Structures are given as structure tokens and as C-alpha cells.
N, C-alpha and C positions, 0 to 999 in steps of 0.2 A: 736475665743474662744478657742485658745490655751495657754494652762497655762505652764509658762517656769518653768523647774527644779529648784528648790532651791538650791544654791551649797555649802551650810553648813559653818560650821566653822571647825579649826583645832581642833582636840579631845582635851579633857581635859588633862592637864599636870598630874594630880593626878592618872590617868589610866596607866602612860608609864611605868610602873613596873610589868613585866609579873610576877606572882607568881610560874609558873609551870616550872621549868628548862625542863622538858622532851619536853614540847611544842616547845623550842629553838633547842633541838636537833633533833626533829622530822623534825623542818624546815629545818636546817643545812644538814639532811641526805635526805633531798627531798621526805619525807612522807608528806608533807601537800596536796598535790595533793589527796594523797588518801583519807585522812580525809574529804577533801572538796568533794569528790563523796559519803560519807556517809552523808551528810547534806541535808536537806530539806527545803530550802528556797525558795520561790516562785518568778519567776523571772521578779518584777513588776518596770518598771521605767515610762513610758508613756503609755496609753492604749486609748481606743476609747470609746467615749460616745455618746449612742443616745437619741433622746428625748423621743421615744415612745409615740407619741401622741394617737394611738389608732384607728386613721382613714386610711382606706384602700385607699385612696386617695392624701393625705396631710400629710406633716409633719414628713414621716419616711425618714429614711438614710440607706445606705446598702453598702457592698462591694461587687462589681459583679468579679467574676471570669469566663473567658469564657469557655465555654463549651470544655472539653477536653476528650479522652478516659482513661487519668489518674484520673480521678473523679470520674468514674463508676468502681465499682469492681464486678466482677463476682459471688462471692460467700461470701465475709465476709467484714463489716465496722466496724470500731470503730470512733466514733465522740466523741471529749471532749474539753474541756476550761475551763478558768475561768469566772465567771459572778459575776457582783454586782448589785442588783435591785434596783433600787432608792426606790418604793413602792412596795408592792404586786400588781397584775392587778386586775382587778374586776372579779368575779365570773364568769367563764365561757369565759372570755377574754383570748384569746392566744397571745404570741408575738414570733417571729420568732429570733432564735439565729443563727442558719446555716441550709441552704436547698438546695437542688437541684431539685425543683417542688414537693412540698408536694403531689399533684395529681398521680405522677407517681413514684418517687423514694424515696429518703429518706428526711429526716426534722427532726430537733431537736430544741425544744422551750418550752415556760413555758405557763401554762395555769393558771390563778389565781396565785397561788405559787407553783405548781406542773409541774413537769418534765414529758413533753409528749415526743415521738419518734416514727416514722413510718419509715418502708425503702423499702415497698412496693405499695406505693402511697395510696392514700384514700381509708378509711377502715381498715387499718393495724396498726392504732394508737395504743398505749398502755400508761397510766399514771404511774408513780412511782418514789417516791422520791419528798422531799419537798424543795425547794430554798428559803432559808429566805431571806428578802430584809435587806439593810443595810450595807451587809458584803460580802466579798469576798468569794466564793463557788466555789469549783472544781466540774463539772460534766461530767459524762463520761456513753455514752451507745455503747454496742457492740452487733453485730448481725451476725450470722453465718448461718442464714438458718434455724437454728434446734433451737435456744434459743436466746433472746433478755434479757440482762442484763443492769439493771441500777446502776450507782453509784453515790453516793453523798460524794465528801470528800473522794475517795478512799474506802468506803465502800459499799457493795453490797446491795441494798435497797430492788430489787424486780427483779423478773424474769418472761418472759413469753414464751410460746412456739412460734416458727418460722414457716413460712407456706410457705417456699421455700427460693430461692435466692433473693437477694436484686433487687428490680426493677431498671431501667435506663430510663436516660431521656437526651434529645439533649437540655435543658435548662440550661443556666449558673448556677453556684453555687453562691449564696450569704449567707455573713455574716451580721447580723442583719435585714434578710428579707428572702424571697422567692418569685418566680415568681406567685405561687398561693395563697401565705399569706404574703403579704406584710408587716404587722403591724411589727414595729421595736420596740425592747424592751427598757423600760425606765432605763437605766441605763449602766453599762460599761461592755465591754468585752476585754479578753486579753489572748494571747496564745490559738488560736482555732487550733486543729490538726486534720486531716483527715488520717486514717490507712486504709489501704486496708488487713487488718487481725481483728480477733475478740481478743483484748488484754484480758489478765488474770489479775485478780486482785493484782497479784506480778506484773506484767509489768507495770501497771496503777500507782499503789504507787510508784515502782521505779523513775517513772519519773515524777510524779505529782508536785512537786515545782522544775524541773531542767529544765532550757530555753534548748530547743533542736534546733542548729543550723546546723546539718548537716545530711548526710543521715543515716537512720536506717532501718532495716528491715521491711518491711511493710509499713513505713511511706510516704504517698503521698505528703503531704504538711504541713507546720506551717505558719500560720499566727499570727505572735508576735503582731500585730496591735499599735506597738510602732512607731506610728507617720505616716507610710505607709500602703499601702494594698499590699506589697510584700510578697512572699512566702520566708521564710528564707533558701529554698533550691534553690530558683532562678529559679524555673519552672513554678509554677501555680501563676503569680503575678495578683492581681486584681486593679480595680479602685474604687473609691468611689463617690457616688451619693447622692443626697439628703440631707436631715438635720443630719449633725454629728461633731463631734469636737475630737481634741487629747487633753488630760488633762493628769496632772501628779498630785502625791499626793501633799496635801496642809500641811503646817504646822499650824494645828488647835488643836492639842493636847497639854495638858500640865502636867508637873509632879509637880507642885507646891503644890496643895493639893490633894495628893492620897487618895483613899478610901481604906477600908479593903482588896480588892482583887487586888490592883494595887501596883506594885513593880517598884518602880522608881529607875533605876541604872545609874550610871558613866557619868554624871548625868542627859542623856538628853533621855534615854530609858526606854520606861515604856512597863511593861511586865504582862501579864495577861494571865489567863488560865482556860477554861471551860471543865466540865469533864461528863461523862457519864456511868454509870454502867451496867451489863448484863441485869437488869429487867427493864432498861430505866429510873432510877431515874439520872437527871441531877443537875448539881451546878457549883459554880464558886471556884476557889481555893482561900483560904485566905493566907495573908500572915503573916508569923512567926515574930513578932517583935524583930529580931536581929538588931544590928547595923552593917552594911556593905555598901560601896558606889558601891562596883563591884558584889556582889552576894546577892542572897536571897533565900528563903526556903519557899514553899507553902503547907498546908495542905487542905486535902479535907474534910476527914468525922469528924475529932474532932482533937483540937489542940495538944493533946499529940501525935498525928499519921501524923509525917511529910512523904508528898508524893513526893516532886518533889523540887531539888534544881536548879539554873539558875544562869549563870556568865555571865557577859559581859567584854570583855577585849579588850582595846585600842591596836592593833596591826599596828597601821599607820605605825611607823617607821620600821616595818617589811615586810609586804605585802599590804600595803596601804589599808589595812580593821579593821572594827571592828570584832570581834570573840564572837561567841555566843557558849556557850557549856550549858549542861543541863546532869542532873544524875538524876533517879527516883527510887522509890522504890516502883512501883504500876504495875498491868497490866490491868488498864481499861483504854477505850478510853479517850484521853485527846487533845485538840487544844490549843497549846500553841503561843500565839502573843506576839512579840516584836516589837516595835515601836519606831523609831527616830521622836521624839516629835517636833523637829526643821525642820523636811523636810515632816513629814507625811507619810515616807517608812516603809513600815511593811513587816515582815517577819513572816511565818506561818507554824509551825510544828504540825505533828501530831503523835499521839501514836493509834496503833490498838489494839483492847481488844485481850486477849489471853496471849501469853508469856509476860515474863517482860519486860518493856518497854526497847528499846535501848537509849544509850547514844546519844545527837547530838554533833556533834563536826565542826560546821561550821564555818572555816577558812575563808572563803569569804563573810563574811554577810557586809550588809553596806559599801560597798568600796566608795560611794558618801559623807558618813559621814567624810571623812578624808581630803576632799577639803577645 
């Protein structure tokens, strides 16, 4: 059931002219790596899909990591990763994302569409945060013995009081399962991380969309789930069992007939944006009807009030990648998605409410689109 990566085509020649000379100067001066570190595009290539049959005895799959002292933190833990549920689970039905014996130690899962986590075994569970079906969502839960925090897409959604240090277990760690709760999720998982510290919201946001492949303070393991069960740090490798598959994005989208909220650029990148205000109102950005093949503008609240400009640049001849830039005149939360419709590969960028939105300067977006 492994899906092969689509190799793509050469970028359109219409994009080979870079309008910003400053970008060329930055590249020549060696500043592009600095710009790339400011970008926030999630590291999706291949990922693991579980069937999520709902049975405790059949149809489940999981990655098993043998027990190790490195998997049990005596004081604090952060569990985080990306998940895309196929459909919401039935009311009351829970599925395991990652766990090291839900009856004694820590566990993270989804019940219905609600994020649930426990860190001191049975009876320590807390529910907080919604995981919508049908889209990639970043989830993170931190615990330091005093407070348990739940984050969805980098935003704190709920906090609970802790009741002492995390529990420990001699059981193996499982991703997509748990020795005490074997039901697998129906959907995909990518970039699962275990930290032995309770990360702050700023720390979570700083690496939410950045692949981690080397040692970081407090980082115990990173399972990218890109076709193997190996820990990216090379220490806590796992083995898959049961029903699972490796998949890659599929070319299922089109820019042929975009709707009012769809911006088609260059010519195979579909751009959409959703927003939320401080009082909870939500909506999708509407494209301002201006003629440009490489850039576009969205309005959120009124057609005369433009909020976000997005530009896609073909830089295949410079650093073998497509560049994504954006500039905004807003301070509301938004989720910006850019998809190469030929491959289905998506990049997701967030702006968090409060200060004015920072610019996106992603000079390493979509390297596979240059093949």
C-alpha cells in the first residue's frame, strides 16, 4: 500500500524571472539560510497511515519502540506531532496516537474529535482541544507535574492542574497504539516527538513546521514516520506491527476552476487561507480580483480592506526550490495553505493573534517541484 512520490515537472518558464533584486543579493551574501529559518512550512513527504478499525483485537497497527530509560522522564514531558484524521471517531470512541501504557504512564489520543492525554496512568486523563477530520493538525501536550497544557496548531486551548511527576512503565512505547489501549487512529501521523521537558508555547511554535533531525535540549526522540520507524536521532528506533501503510501526497487538486477563496499561482500552486477573530468568528479569505500569475491578495472582512498578499517564485535555477513569501496587514489568527496541485504536497503557515503578522520568507519550499 505504499504510494510512490510524484516526481513533478520543471517549473514553468514564466516564473524564471525574479522581480526582487534584494533576494538575489541575499542569496549571494549567504543570507538565505537565515531567511529559511524564519519560514514555517511543515516537513511532509511520506507519512504513516493507520486503518483505525476500532477493534481492540484486530485491524490495528502500531510502531513499537522497546522500553528504555530515555522514554521515561522523571519530571516533565511534551508529546507532539501532526495528525490527519480520516473521519471523526464515534462518540466516546478513543484512538491512541502515542502511549507508554495508559494504565500507568503517559498516553495521547483522540476521543471522538477531542484531544485527550494522561501522564499518571488511569484516572489522570484530561480532555481539551478539537482535532478536526480531513486536514493536517498539529497537536502538543505538555506536563510538568504542576500543569498540563493542550495545544492545537500552536495555540493553547486548555490547561489543567497536575498531580505529581509523570508515571513510569516498563512497557514499550507505541505510536498508533498503546499496550493498554490498542485501538489505532483512522488516519495519518507524521513527525511524532517526545521531549523530557515541558515546552513553552514559543518553543512549540518555533519548531511546529520545522523537521528536527539533530539533537536539541530536552529532545528524546523524533519519529518522522517517513517510511520507517527509525528515530531521527538514531537512538530509539522502532518496528511496525499490524495494519499500516506508508503514503505520500497525491495529485488530487486542480487550479482549473478556482472558487472565490482559491488563489491559483504560477500556475500550479493553490493558495487558501482561513481566519479567526478574537471573539471566535471564523471565515475564509476571498481573493481580490487582480491579474497576476505569481502573486495575489486576500481580503477577510470587506472587499475594500485587503489583509494578506502571497507570492510564489520559481527559484529552481538558484537553490532548486520554489519560494513562498507573504506579507500581511492584520493581527488575527490565520492558517495559510499552499499546495502544489501536481503532487498534492502542502505547506502550512500560521499567524497567531496579537502582534502584527510577521512576513513569511520561505526560500526552501517545494524542492520536489523542481524535479
